[in-house]
C-alpha positions, 0 to 999 in steps of 0.5 A: 469551454466548460467541456474543455475544461472538464476534458482535460480535469478528466483525464488528469483525474484517470492519471492520478488514479494510476498512482498505487500506494499499495505498490509505493509502500510495499515497495519502500518495504523492499517488497511486492504487495501483489506476490502476497495474499490475493495479489490485489495491490489494495487495501484489504491485501495490505491488512493480511499482509502487512497488518492494520497499520498500514492498511488504514495509512493505505486506504486514507491515501486512496481516499485522499486520491478520490476526493481530491479530483471530485472535490475540485470538479464539484467546486470548479465545474459542478456536478457533471465535472464531479462524476467524470473526475471521480469515475475518471480516477477510479478508472485509473485505479483499476486500469492504470496505464502505468501499470499495463492496466492491472490496477486495484479493485477500486473500492478505497477510491471509491470511498474517496468519491463518495465522500464528495459526492455524499454528505460526510455524515452519511459517509461515515455512517455508511462506512462505519457501518461496513467496517463493524461488519467486517470486524465482526464476520471477518468477512471483507469483500462482502463489506467492501462490497456493501459499502459500493452497493450502499453509498451507490444507492444514496448517490442515486438518490442525491442526483440532481436530474435537472443539472444533466443527471441523467448523465450522472446516472449513467457514470455512476451505474456504470463505476458500481457495476465495474467494480461489481465485475472486478470482485467477480472472483470475490462473489464466486469464493463468497458463494462457494464458502472459500473467500479469504478471511479478513480478520482484523483482530489478527492484523493488529497483532500482525502489527505487534508483531512486525515491531518487535521483528523490527526492534530486533533487527534494528539491535542486530543492526547496531550490534553488528558493527561493534562486533565486526570493530571486536574482530578486526582490532584482534586481527590487527593483534594477531597480526602484530604478533605474527610480525613480531615473532618473524622479526624475533626469528630473523635476530635469531638467524642473524645471531647464530649466522655471526656466530659461525662466522666467527668460530670460523 
């Protein structure tokens, strides 16, 4: 029965992984994140495209997406279920069936999985170190891949071998290798010195400019109805004056006709 529950949890976790918050956020802005930057619907591309605010929001949602199924597996069915759920949700993010198996690269979902698999304070330290590295160097892919590798090494040490640990070792090695594989293009560009920069300061500035543009567009929208109303009022007045002029002309014609009749 426990195996059946683990299978159900694994399938549900995969389906949850299909939810791509980067696509949802970009579609809410009437845009498509896959048409910008690297084309990847992930946190780094959100940072480059929409700024720091939306990237953090997206990352928080993706971390929750990875953490919740993993936590359910851990509390409900134990270590193996925790790793099955965590790996499944990351697979769902990378290969989502609802998007024809074209998804993101799974780092944020992996972070959510690691938040549960590691002690929370260890997770925060690793995350802070990698974030600081990205902020200083603007090399986002090194920070994210470094986070995956460091978290994987620590998890390998923390896995309990007495509780079918070999299964967890295989699952962890598999998902970590897969994340490295889907980043093969980033790794190649790193060695070529052509990797896209991840400038966090620039992302902050983009937030500021976007906010200004949003306010400006809001003011334009608010002003447009007033301008239209004025135009409608002017048009109505012009139409009324034209009607009055025509009426006067008709009266004049009638008076002239009456005079002609009297003369006759």
